[in-house]
N, C-alpha and C positions, 0 to 999 in steps of 0.2 A: 504494500500500500504506500503510495507516495505521500509526502508530507503535506502537500496542498490539500489533498482530499481529506486527510486525517484532521487537519486544522479546521476545515469547513464543517466537518461532522462534529468536532468538539464545540465549535461556535454554536451550531444548531442545538446541541445538548444544553449549553449554558442558557441560550435563549428560551428553550423549552422549560428549564427550571425557573426562569423569570416569569414565564406564563403561568406556571404552577403557583408561584407566589401571588400573582395578580388574581388568579381564580380563588385562592384561599381568602384573599382580602374581600372579594365579592361575597363569598359565603358568610364570612364573619359579619360583614356589613349588613347582609340580609337579616341575620338573626339579631342584630343589634337594633334594628328599626323597631319602633312601636308596632304592635299588632295591627293597628288600623292603617298603617302606611305600607305594609308589606304587599308585594304583588304575589301572584300565585307561587306556590311552593315548587312548582315545576322548574323555575329558574334556578333555585338553589340546588335542586337535585341534578339539573343539567350541569351546573358548575362543578358539582362533586364528581360527576361522571367524567367531565373534562380533565379534572385533576388526576383521576385514575388513569385515563387514557394517555395523558402526557407522561406520567410516571412509567407506564408500560412502554411507551415509545422511547423514552430515555434509557430504560433498562435494556431494550433490544439494541439500541445504538451503541451503548457502552459495551455490551456483550459482543457485538459484531466487530468492534475495533480493539478488543482486549489484547494484551500481549503485543502491543505496538503493531497491531494489524497483521500479525503472523498468520492468523487463522481466518482472515477476512474472506477469502474465497470459499472456504468450507462453511462459513456462517453467513453466506450471502443472502439466504432466505430471511434471516433475522433482520438484516439491513433493509431488505426490500419491504418487509412487513412494517418496519418502523417508518420508512418513507411514505408508504401508502397511508398509514395511520396518521402521520403528520399532515398529509394532504387532506385527509378527511376532517381533521380537527380544524384546520384553517388553511385553505389553499394559498392564500395570498400573504401569509405571515412570512417574516424574514427567515425563520428557521426552515419552513417548508421550501422556500425558494432556494436556500443554500443546499438543502438535501437534493432538490431537483438538479441543481448545478453539478453536484457530486456524481450524479448518475452519468453525466457526459464526460467526466474526467477519467482518464485511464488510471487504473489502480496498480499498474505494473511499474516498478522502479527499473528504469532502463540502465542507469549507471549508478553503481554503488561504490564510491571511491574507497571506502574502508576495506571492502572485500578485495578490490584490485590491489591495493597496497599490501595487504596481508599475503595475497597470492605471490606477488613479486618478492617479498621478503622470504617466503617459504622456498621459492625456487632458487633464490640466491643461497640460502642455507644448504639446500640440497647440492647445489653446484660446488660450494666450498667443501662439503663433506666428501663429495666424489673426488675432488682434487686432492684432498688429504689422503684418501685411500690410495689414489694413484701414486702419490709421492712416496707413501709407505711401501707400496709394491715395488717401485723403482729402487728404493733404498735396499730392500731385501735382495733384489736381483743383483745389485752392485756388490753387496756383502758376500753373496754366494759366488760371485765371480762370473756370472752369466752375461753381464754387460760391463763395459769398460767405464772408467771415470768420464771420458769424453762423451760417450753415449748417454750416460746418466745426466750430464750437464745439458746436453741437447734436448733430451726429453723433458727435463725440468723447465727449460726455457719455453718450450712449446706449451706446457701447462700454464705457466704464469703469463 
């Protein structure tokens, strides 16, 4: 998962939590009103259902990007469910728009410099170890008298 997609999803999660706070405010405000000023209870129940839906949506989004997005592909169903749920809750909210944008971003990281650097270092270490083994082999051959000092020096220069 690339960092842009992950950042947009995290932003959508934060915005959804802000929406949860706003819905909680509406529910508390509803019950704080005097009985004669309250509108139908339906609105409070609807706000409570929205709170639950936002929390489910956030849970699915968090689960889909857990472990730095390592399992994003295998948990893609959770992500898509969260996107659909966010669109149902409020199609034109900022969090829904961000999640829709993430659908069109590639989730494949094309270049990962850390891995490339590690690969280069490992290859260099292997090369050094191979050279050390070869020098040791040449030294043994020289000590056994199978090659001359001049041949030993020539082979050594080729390696270095």
